[in-house]
C-alpha positions as CSV (number, residue, x, y, z in Angstrom):
1,M,92.0,23.9,139.4
2,T,94.6,22.2,137.2
3,F,96.6,19.4,138.5
4,L,99.7,20.7,140.5
5,G,98.8,24.2,139.5
6,L,100.0,23.4,136.4
7,P,99.5,26.0,133.1
8,Q,96.1,25.2,131.3
9,A,96.1,24.4,127.7
10,A,93.8,23.0,125.1
11,P,94.5,19.5,123.5
12,G,96.8,20.2,120.7
13,D,99.1,23.1,122.4
14,A,102.5,22.4,122.4
15,C,103.9,20.3,125.4
16,E,105.9,17.3,126.4
17,V,103.0,15.8,128.8
18,A,99.3,16.9,129.0
19,I,97.1,15.9,131.7
20,L,93.7,15.0,130.5
21,G,90.7,14.0,132.5
22,V,88.2,11.6,130.8
23,P,85.4,11.3,133.9
24,R,83.4,9.0,131.8
25,A,83.9,6.9,128.4
26,V,80.3,5.1,127.9
27,S,77.4,5.0,130.1
28,Y,77.6,1.6,131.8
29,P,75.6,1.9,134.9
30,G,77.0,-0.3,138.0
31,S,79.5,0.3,140.8
32,T,81.8,2.6,138.9
33,D,79.3,5.5,138.4
34,G,81.4,7.2,141.3
35,C,84.8,7.1,139.2
36,A,83.4,10.1,137.3
37,D,84.2,12.2,140.3
38,A,87.6,11.1,140.1
39,P,89.5,13.6,138.1
40,A,88.2,16.4,140.0
41,A,89.1,14.6,143.2
42,I,92.8,14.0,141.9
43,R,93.0,17.8,140.9
44,A,91.7,18.8,144.4
45,R,94.3,16.6,146.2
46,S,97.2,17.4,144.0
47,Q,96.8,21.1,145.6
48,R,98.6,20.5,148.7
49,L,102.0,19.3,146.7
50,A,101.6,22.0,144.2
51,R,104.0,24.2,146.2
52,F,106.6,21.6,146.5
53,V,107.0,20.9,142.6
54,D,110.7,22.3,142.6
55,H,111.5,20.5,146.0
56,H,113.7,17.2,146.2
57,D,111.5,14.1,145.6
58,F,113.3,11.2,147.4
59,D,111.5,8.8,145.2
60,L,112.8,10.4,142.1
61,D,116.2,11.6,143.6
62,G,115.8,15.2,142.1
63,P,112.8,17.7,141.4
64,M,109.2,16.3,141.9
65,L,108.8,18.2,138.5
66,P,112.0,18.9,136.6
67,G,112.4,21.2,134.0
68,P,112.0,22.5,131.3
69,L,109.7,19.8,130.5
70,R,106.7,21.4,129.7
71,V,103.7,19.9,131.4
72,V,100.0,21.0,131.2
73,D,96.8,20.5,132.2
74,C,94.2,20.3,129.0
75,G,91.0,19.9,131.5
76,D,88.3,17.2,131.1
77,V,86.5,15.7,128.2
78,S,83.6,13.1,128.6
79,G,82.5,10.5,126.1
80,A,84.3,7.9,124.1
81,E,84.5,10.3,120.7
82,D,85.8,13.5,122.9
83,A,88.1,11.6,124.4
84,E,89.7,9.8,121.4
85,R,89.8,13.2,119.4
86,A,91.5,14.9,122.4
87,V,94.1,12.4,123.0
88,R,94.5,12.4,119.1
89,A,95.1,16.2,119.2
90,V,97.7,15.9,122.2
91,L,99.9,13.0,120.1
92,G,99.6,15.5,117.1
93,S,101.3,17.9,119.3
94,G,104.1,15.8,120.1
95,G,103.0,15.3,123.7
96,V,102.4,12.4,126.0
97,P,98.8,12.1,127.2
98,I,98.4,11.1,131.0
99,V,94.6,10.3,131.3
100,L,92.9,10.8,134.6
101,G,89.6,8.3,134.4
102,G,87.0,7.5,135.1
103,D,86.3,4.0,134.9
104,D,88.2,1.3,133.0
105,S,86.0,2.0,129.8
106,V,88.5,5.0,129.4
107,P,91.7,3.1,128.2
108,I,89.3,2.0,125.0
109,P,89.0,5.2,123.2
110,V,92.4,6.5,124.6
111,L,94.3,3.6,122.7
112,R,92.0,4.1,119.8
113,A,93.6,7.1,119.4
114,F,97.0,5.6,118.5
115,D,98.3,4.6,115.3
116,T,101.5,3.6,115.9
117,P,102.8,0.0,117.6
118,L,102.5,0.1,121.2
119,S,102.9,-2.4,124.1
120,V,100.5,-2.2,127.0
121,V,101.2,-2.6,130.4
122,Q,98.0,-3.1,132.2
123,V,98.4,-3.0,136.0
124,D,94.9,-4.3,137.7
125,A,93.5,-7.4,139.8
126,H,90.9,-8.2,137.3
127,L,91.7,-9.5,133.7
128,D,88.8,-7.0,131.8
129,F,88.7,-9.6,128.8
130,R,85.1,-9.9,128.7
131,D,83.6,-9.7,125.2
132,E,80.3,-7.9,126.4
133,V,78.5,-7.3,129.8
134,Q,74.8,-6.7,129.5
135,G,75.4,-5.9,125.8
136,V,78.1,-3.4,126.3
137,R,81.0,-4.2,124.8
138,E,83.2,-1.1,125.5
139,G,82.7,-1.2,129.3
140,Y,85.0,-1.6,132.1
141,S,85.1,-5.4,131.8
142,S,86.4,-5.5,128.4
143,P,89.3,-2.9,127.7
144,M,91.9,-5.6,127.4
145,R,89.8,-7.7,124.8
146,R,89.1,-4.3,122.9
147,A,93.1,-3.6,123.1
148,S,94.2,-7.2,121.8
149,E,91.8,-6.1,118.7
150,M,93.7,-3.2,117.6
151,D,96.4,-3.9,115.0
152,H,99.0,-1.4,116.7
153,V,98.9,-3.1,119.9
154,R,101.6,-5.4,119.3
155,H,102.1,-6.8,123.3
156,I,99.9,-6.6,126.4
157,V,101.3,-7.6,129.6
158,Q,98.9,-8.1,132.5
159,V,100.1,-7.7,136.2
160,G,98.7,-7.9,139.6
161,L,95.7,-10.5,138.7
162,R,94.1,-11.8,141.9
163,G,91.0,-13.0,143.4
164,V,87.7,-13.5,141.8
165,G,86.2,-11.2,139.1
166,S,84.1,-11.3,136.1
167,A,86.7,-13.1,134.3
168,R,85.4,-16.9,133.2
169,A,87.7,-19.4,132.3
170,S,87.0,-19.0,128.6
171,D,87.9,-15.2,129.2
172,V,91.5,-16.3,130.6
173,A,91.8,-18.8,127.9
174,D,91.3,-16.0,125.4
175,A,93.5,-13.5,126.8
176,R,96.3,-16.2,126.8
177,G,95.5,-17.2,123.1
178,A,95.9,-13.5,122.2
179,G,99.3,-13.9,123.4
180,N,98.5,-11.6,126.7
181,L,101.3,-11.7,129.5
182,L,99.3,-13.0,132.6
183,V,101.0,-12.0,135.8
184,T,99.5,-12.6,139.0
185,A,100.3,-10.4,142.1
186,H,101.8,-13.3,143.8
187,Q,104.0,-14.2,141.0
188,L,105.1,-10.6,141.0
189,H,106.1,-10.8,144.6
190,D,107.8,-13.8,144.1
191,R,109.8,-12.9,141.2
192,G,109.9,-9.1,141.6
193,V,109.6,-6.3,139.4
194,A,113.0,-6.3,137.7
195,W,111.7,-9.8,136.4
196,L,108.5,-8.5,135.0
197,L,110.5,-5.2,133.3
198,D,112.5,-8.2,131.4
199,Q,109.4,-9.4,130.2
200,V,108.0,-5.9,128.5
201,P,109.0,-5.8,125.0
202,V,111.5,-2.9,124.4
203,E,111.0,-2.4,120.4
204,A,107.7,-0.3,120.8
205,P,106.7,2.3,123.2
206,V,104.7,1.3,126.1
207,F,101.1,2.6,127.5
208,V,100.4,1.9,130.9
209,S,97.0,1.0,131.9
210,F,96.7,1.7,135.8
211,D,93.3,0.5,137.5
212,L,94.0,1.6,141.0
213,D,92.7,-1.8,142.4
214,G,95.7,-3.3,140.8
215,L,97.5,-1.8,144.2
216,D,96.9,-3.5,147.8
217,P,93.5,-1.9,149.0
218,S,95.4,-0.8,152.3
219,L,97.1,1.7,150.0
220,V,94.0,2.8,148.1
221,P,90.8,1.9,149.7
222,G,88.6,4.2,147.5
223,V,88.4,2.0,144.4
224,S,85.1,0.1,143.0
225,A,86.0,-3.7,143.2
226,A,89.2,-4.0,146.1
227,S,90.6,-7.3,146.3
228,P,93.1,-8.4,149.1
229,G,96.3,-8.3,148.2
230,G,98.4,-6.6,145.2
231,L,101.0,-4.3,144.4
232,T,102.7,-2.3,146.9
233,Y,103.6,1.7,146.4
234,D,107.2,0.3,146.0
235,D,106.5,-2.3,143.5
236,A,104.6,0.5,141.2
237,R,107.1,2.9,141.7
238,D,109.8,0.7,140.4
239,L,107.7,-0.5,137.9
240,L,107.0,3.1,136.1
241,L,110.3,4.3,136.7
242,G,111.8,0.9,135.3
243,L,109.4,1.1,132.3
244,A,110.4,4.6,131.1
245,S,114.1,3.8,131.7
246,R,114.2,0.9,129.3
247,T,111.6,2.6,126.6
248,P,109.8,5.4,125.9
249,I,106.4,5.7,127.6
250,A,103.8,6.5,124.8
251,G,100.9,7.4,127.4
252,A,98.9,6.4,130.6
253,A,95.7,6.3,132.1
254,F,94.7,5.8,135.9
255,T,91.4,4.5,136.3
256,E,88.8,3.4,138.9
257,L,89.1,6.1,141.7
258,V,85.9,6.2,143.8
259,P,86.2,9.3,145.8
260,S,83.2,8.8,147.7
261,L,84.7,5.5,148.9
262,D,88.2,7.0,149.6
263,V,89.3,7.2,153.3
264,N,91.1,10.8,154.1
265,E,91.7,11.4,150.3
266,R,94.7,8.6,150.5
267,S,93.9,6.8,147.3
268,A,93.7,10.2,145.6
269,L,97.1,11.0,147.1
270,V,98.7,7.7,145.8
271,V,97.3,8.6,142.1
272,V,99.1,12.1,142.4
273,R,102.3,10.3,143.2
274,L,102.2,7.6,140.6
275,V,101.5,10.5,137.9
276,T,104.5,12.6,139.2
277,L,106.6,9.7,139.3
278,L,105.6,8.8,135.8
279,I,106.2,12.6,134.6
280,G,109.8,12.2,136.5
281,G,110.4,9.1,134.5
282,I,109.5,10.6,131.2
283,A,111.7,13.6,131.9
284,R,115.0,11.9,133.0
285,R,114.6,9.3,129.7
286,A,114.3,12.9,127.6
């Protein structure tokens, strides 16, 4: 079973966009264990939309999957080393990797696969700037700190922040000290997506790290750390399409879906739609 019934391929095969599942990057016991089931759940939910790929998508004002863009599904890999290797292969073929996680440890090896300058836009309720948790430095609480240490990551914009999570005052200070722009969900609603897009530098391609709990939990109940408030679907649509229209999309990772907590596959459907929106944005820029 592939995402939207797309052709199956190996990482490194010629394509413009490659879907890649990464159920797990590191072994990190806790509430995110169920995230490993997410790639399969997302693909399964996408099957109901597969027969509509050439139909008009009102969110895109055109076909849901526009041709002649070659979009393939490269299956799943597990473990940080294999994930980094697979993403490098996709990049080597000229493709844009869109990764289906897995928990928030997944963006770390994915971002390490890049070797050219990037800006990172993270959608998340949480800061994810812990240096370590239970001795693990590459777990789901640390991706943005690890990203900030990568020489090729030039800018990080974190949006959707709200509530209480693992971040301590020192972590917030460290993130700001690293030059990250921290945008709360309230600030986004007050200032708008257009304002946020103006804060994202355009001199480098953008990688989107999309934690599903960055969205309002009424949209995505199946997440490991739900927090009241957050981005709406329209916010997410405008953000993804706005980014794609302004600067090349280098890649993306969608993480933190827990299928066992989902309600009527609503959360999985949202992920399917977000992925198709991003592919549509990439196609329209091309």
